C-alpha positions as CSV (number, residue, x, y, z in Angstrom):
1,X,135.3,109.2,114.6
2,X,132.9,107.7,112.4
3,X,132.9,110.9,110.2
4,X,137.0,110.6,109.8
5,X,136.0,106.7,108.9
6,X,133.2,108.0,106.6
7,X,135.5,110.4,104.8
8,X,138.2,107.7,104.3
9,X,135.9,105.7,102.3
10,X,134.5,108.1,100.5
11,X,137.9,109.7,99.5
12,X,139.4,106.2,99.2
13,X,136.9,104.2,97.3
14,X,137.0,107.4,94.4
15,X,140.8,106.8,93.9
16,X,140.4,103.4,94.3
17,X,137.9,103.0,91.3
18,X,140.4,105.2,89.3
19,X,143.5,104.2,89.9
20,X,141.5,100.6,88.8
21,X,140.8,102.1,85.5
22,X,144.7,103.1,85.2
23,X,144.0,107.1,86.0
24,X,146.5,109.1,86.9
25,X,146.7,110.4,89.7
26,X,149.1,113.4,89.0
27,X,146.3,114.4,87.2
28,X,144.1,115.3,89.7
29,X,146.4,117.5,91.8
30,X,145.3,120.9,90.6
31,X,145.8,123.5,93.1
32,X,144.6,126.1,91.1
33,X,141.6,124.7,90.7
34,X,141.4,123.8,94.2
35,X,142.1,127.5,94.9
36,X,139.5,128.7,92.6
37,X,136.7,126.2,93.9
38,X,137.7,126.5,97.8
39,X,138.7,130.0,97.8
40,X,135.1,131.2,96.6
41,X,133.3,129.2,98.8
42,X,134.8,130.3,101.8
43,X,134.2,133.6,100.6
44,X,130.2,133.0,99.8
45,X,130.2,132.0,103.6
46,X,132.0,135.1,104.2
47,X,129.5,137.2,102.4
48,X,126.3,135.2,103.8
49,X,126.8,135.1,107.4
50,X,127.5,137.1,110.5
51,X,130.3,135.8,112.6
52,X,128.8,134.8,115.3
53,X,127.4,131.6,112.9
54,X,130.6,131.6,111.4
55,X,132.6,130.4,114.7
56,X,129.2,127.9,115.2
57,X,130.2,126.6,111.6
58,X,133.9,126.2,112.9
59,X,132.9,125.0,116.0
60,X,130.4,122.3,114.7
61,X,132.8,120.9,112.1
62,X,135.4,120.4,115.2
63,X,132.4,119.0,116.7
64,X,132.0,116.4,114.1
65,X,135.1,114.5,114.1
66,X,134.7,113.8,117.9
67,X,131.8,111.2,119.8
68,X,128.8,112.4,120.2
69,X,128.8,114.3,124.2
70,X,125.0,112.8,124.9
71,X,125.5,109.2,126.1
72,X,123.8,107.0,128.3
73,X,126.2,107.7,131.5
74,X,125.5,111.3,130.6
75,X,121.6,111.4,131.0
76,X,122.1,108.9,134.2
77,X,124.0,112.1,135.7
78,X,121.6,114.4,134.3
79,X,118.6,112.5,135.5
80,X,120.6,111.7,139.0
81,X,121.7,115.6,139.4
82,X,118.1,116.8,138.5
83,X,116.4,114.0,141.2
84,X,119.2,115.4,143.9
85,X,118.0,119.2,142.4
86,X,114.4,118.4,143.1
87,X,114.9,116.5,146.2
88,X,116.1,119.4,148.2
89,X,113.7,121.8,146.5
90,X,111.1,118.9,148.4
91,X,112.9,118.9,151.3
92,X,113.8,122.5,152.5
93,X,111.6,124.3,149.8
94,X,112.3,125.9,146.4
95,X,114.2,128.8,148.2
96,X,116.7,127.0,149.3
97,X,118.4,126.1,145.7
98,X,118.8,129.8,145.2
99,X,122.1,129.8,146.0
100,X,122.3,126.7,143.6
101,X,120.8,128.6,140.7
102,X,122.8,132.0,141.5
103,X,126.3,130.6,140.6
104,X,126.5,126.5,139.4
105,X,130.1,126.8,139.4
106,X,130.4,127.6,143.4
107,X,126.9,124.7,144.2
108,X,128.0,122.6,146.6
109,X,125.1,120.3,144.3
110,X,125.6,121.3,141.0
111,X,129.7,121.8,141.5
112,X,129.8,118.1,141.9
113,X,128.5,117.9,138.0
114,X,131.3,119.2,136.1
115,X,130.2,118.2,132.8
116,X,126.8,119.9,133.3
117,X,128.1,122.8,134.7
118,X,130.9,122.9,131.8
119,X,127.5,123.6,128.8
120,X,127.0,126.2,129.3
121,X,123.3,126.5,127.7
122,X,122.5,123.5,129.7
123,X,123.2,124.9,132.9
124,X,121.4,128.9,131.9
125,X,118.3,126.5,131.1
126,X,118.0,125.0,134.3
127,X,119.2,128.1,136.5
128,X,117.0,130.4,134.7
129,X,113.8,128.4,134.6
130,X,114.8,127.6,138.5
131,X,114.6,131.5,139.4
132,X,111.1,131.8,137.9
133,X,109.8,129.6,139.8
134,X,111.4,130.1,143.2
135,X,110.1,133.8,142.7
136,X,106.7,132.5,142.0
137,X,103.8,133.8,140.2
138,X,103.8,131.9,137.6
139,X,101.8,128.6,136.3
140,X,103.3,125.3,135.6
141,X,101.5,125.3,132.4
142,X,103.1,129.1,131.3
143,X,106.3,128.1,132.5
144,X,106.0,124.8,130.3
145,X,104.5,127.2,127.3
146,X,107.7,129.6,127.7
147,X,110.2,126.6,127.6
148,X,109.2,125.4,124.7
149,X,109.5,128.5,123.0
150,X,112.7,128.8,124.6
151,X,113.8,125.8,122.9
152,X,111.9,126.4,119.9
153,X,114.7,129.2,119.3
154,X,117.4,127.2,120.7
155,X,117.1,124.8,118.0
156,X,116.4,127.2,115.2
157,X,119.7,129.4,116.5
158,X,121.3,125.6,116.2
159,X,119.7,125.1,112.6
160,X,122.0,128.4,111.7
161,X,125.4,126.8,111.3
162,X,124.7,124.3,109.3
163,X,121.8,125.5,106.9
164,X,124.9,127.8,106.0
165,X,127.4,125.3,105.1
166,X,124.7,123.2,103.5
167,X,124.7,126.7,101.6
168,X,128.4,126.6,100.4
169,X,127.7,123.1,99.9
170,X,125.2,123.7,97.4
171,X,127.1,126.1,95.4
172,X,130.6,124.0,94.9
173,X,129.4,121.7,92.1
174,X,128.3,125.3,90.4
175,X,131.7,126.9,91.7
176,X,133.3,123.8,90.7
177,X,131.8,124.7,86.5
178,X,132.8,128.5,87.2
179,X,136.5,126.5,87.7
180,X,136.3,124.6,84.5
181,X,134.8,127.4,82.3
182,X,137.8,129.6,83.3
183,X,139.8,126.4,82.4
184,X,138.6,126.5,78.9
185,X,138.9,129.7,78.5
186,X,142.8,129.2,79.2
187,X,142.6,126.0,77.0
188,X,140.9,128.3,73.6
189,X,143.6,130.5,74.3
190,X,146.1,127.6,73.6
191,X,144.5,126.4,70.7
192,X,146.7,125.9,68.0
193,X,149.8,124.1,70.3
194,X,150.9,121.0,70.6
195,X,148.2,118.3,71.6
196,X,149.6,117.1,74.6
197,X,149.3,120.7,76.2
198,X,145.9,121.0,75.5
199,X,144.9,118.0,76.3
200,X,146.0,118.9,79.7
201,X,144.3,122.1,80.2
202,X,141.3,120.4,79.4
203,X,141.7,117.5,81.9
204,X,142.8,120.4,84.4
205,X,139.4,122.2,83.3
206,X,137.4,119.0,83.8
207,X,138.8,117.9,87.2
208,X,137.4,121.5,88.2
209,X,133.4,120.4,87.9
210,X,134.7,117.1,89.7
211,X,136.6,118.6,92.5
212,X,132.8,120.6,93.2
213,X,130.4,117.5,93.1
214,X,133.0,115.6,94.9
215,X,133.3,118.3,97.4
216,X,129.5,119.0,97.8
217,X,128.5,115.5,97.8
218,X,131.2,113.4,99.6
219,X,132.2,116.1,102.1
220,X,130.7,119.4,103.4
221,X,126.9,117.9,102.5
222,X,127.3,115.2,104.6
223,X,129.3,117.4,107.5
224,X,126.7,120.4,107.2
225,X,123.9,117.3,108.1
226,X,125.7,115.7,111.2
227,X,125.8,118.9,112.8
228,X,122.4,119.2,112.1
229,X,121.8,116.1,114.2
230,X,124.4,117.4,116.6
231,X,121.6,120.4,117.1
232,X,119.1,118.0,117.7
233,X,120.4,115.7,120.3
234,X,121.4,119.4,122.3
235,X,117.6,119.6,122.0
236,X,116.7,116.6,123.4
237,X,119.2,117.0,126.1
238,X,117.6,120.1,127.3
239,X,113.7,118.6,126.9
240,X,114.5,116.2,129.3
241,X,115.3,118.9,131.6
242,X,111.9,120.7,130.5
243,X,110.2,117.5,131.1
244,X,111.3,116.8,134.6
245,X,110.9,120.3,136.3
246,X,107.5,121.4,135.0
247,X,106.4,117.7,136.3
248,X,107.9,118.8,139.9
249,X,106.4,122.2,139.8
250,X,102.7,120.3,138.9
251,X,103.7,118.4,142.4
252,X,104.9,114.9,141.0
253,X,107.2,113.1,143.2
254,X,111.4,114.2,142.4
255,X,111.3,110.7,141.9
256,X,109.0,110.7,139.3
257,X,109.3,113.4,137.8
258,X,113.0,111.7,137.1
259,X,111.4,109.0,135.2
260,X,109.0,112.0,133.3
261,X,112.5,113.3,132.5
262,X,114.0,110.0,131.8
263,X,110.9,109.2,129.0
264,X,112.5,112.3,126.6
265,X,115.3,111.2,126.1
266,X,115.6,109.3,122.8
267,X,115.5,105.9,122.5
268,X,119.0,104.9,121.3
269,X,120.3,106.8,124.8
270,X,117.7,106.3,126.8
271,X,118.6,104.5,130.7
272,X,116.2,101.5,131.6
273,X,114.0,102.2,134.4
274,X,116.5,100.5,136.6
275,X,119.5,102.6,136.0
276,X,118.0,105.6,137.2
277,X,116.1,104.3,139.9
278,X,119.2,103.1,141.1
279,X,121.0,105.7,140.6
280,X,118.6,107.6,142.8
281,X,118.4,105.3,145.5
282,X,122.4,105.5,145.4
283,X,122.2,109.3,145.6
284,X,119.5,109.1,148.9
285,X,122.1,106.6,150.3
286,X,124.5,109.5,150.4
287,X,126.5,107.9,147.7
288,X,128.3,110.6,145.8
289,X,127.4,111.0,142.0
290,X,130.5,109.2,140.5
291,X,129.8,106.2,142.8
292,X,126.0,106.2,142.3
293,X,126.7,105.8,138.0
294,X,129.1,103.2,138.7
295,X,126.5,101.3,141.1
296,X,124.1,101.4,138.0
297,X,127.1,100.8,135.4
298,X,127.9,97.3,137.8
């Protein structure tokens, strides 16, 4: 929502200022310039990136125009799920989790947390880690090092799409100059014609430079930055899982392991100690996850 508002503000203010100077909006409508700049920019992206990165760019752009998935409520649900899972492991042993982590969608425990199960990256991160813990033979410290490396790789891959889009944005001013030069070439071919025609062609050429700079700094550059922040939020979400699981495997009680995970939540989305504690107590009392979350919200 805020991305849409920001785009409206950028383009609205530019158009408003242009009209205040008695500019003619029709002069800015140059489809040929937009085809040159937009088509060439898309071509550079296709040249520079493999198919999986192109898909990530499309998903990332779509995600920018929605609201953040990583809200305080989602973190409360995540911590409640971790508590329930670790509490089961404490009472019945790690082997009791084997059925849950083999197929989260069919797990009586994990399937209650639909948002988590739908998040393939998070579900795999949890289940693969717990599989290794169940199999034994690896110390908590070594597992922690492995998870840290996993998060680094995940963050690197998450940054490829924003970097690719940012590279395209950086190319737009240059492509705008290309469109302007082509306009000048056309203008030079019309030398000797009516002054009005020459003036129109010069204006069209300058619009190419204007569009390249505007699309770079007013649209695609900010979208790429927003995509980078989304990737950072996803890493922070996975880091909460890491902190809680490693704390438990070091021998810390589930309720305290969850609180350690809570401290890894970014400050702007971090639920309070009492909120998480109340959610855990509600689950202990047999409340459903949704009811536990409602109780903490109330």
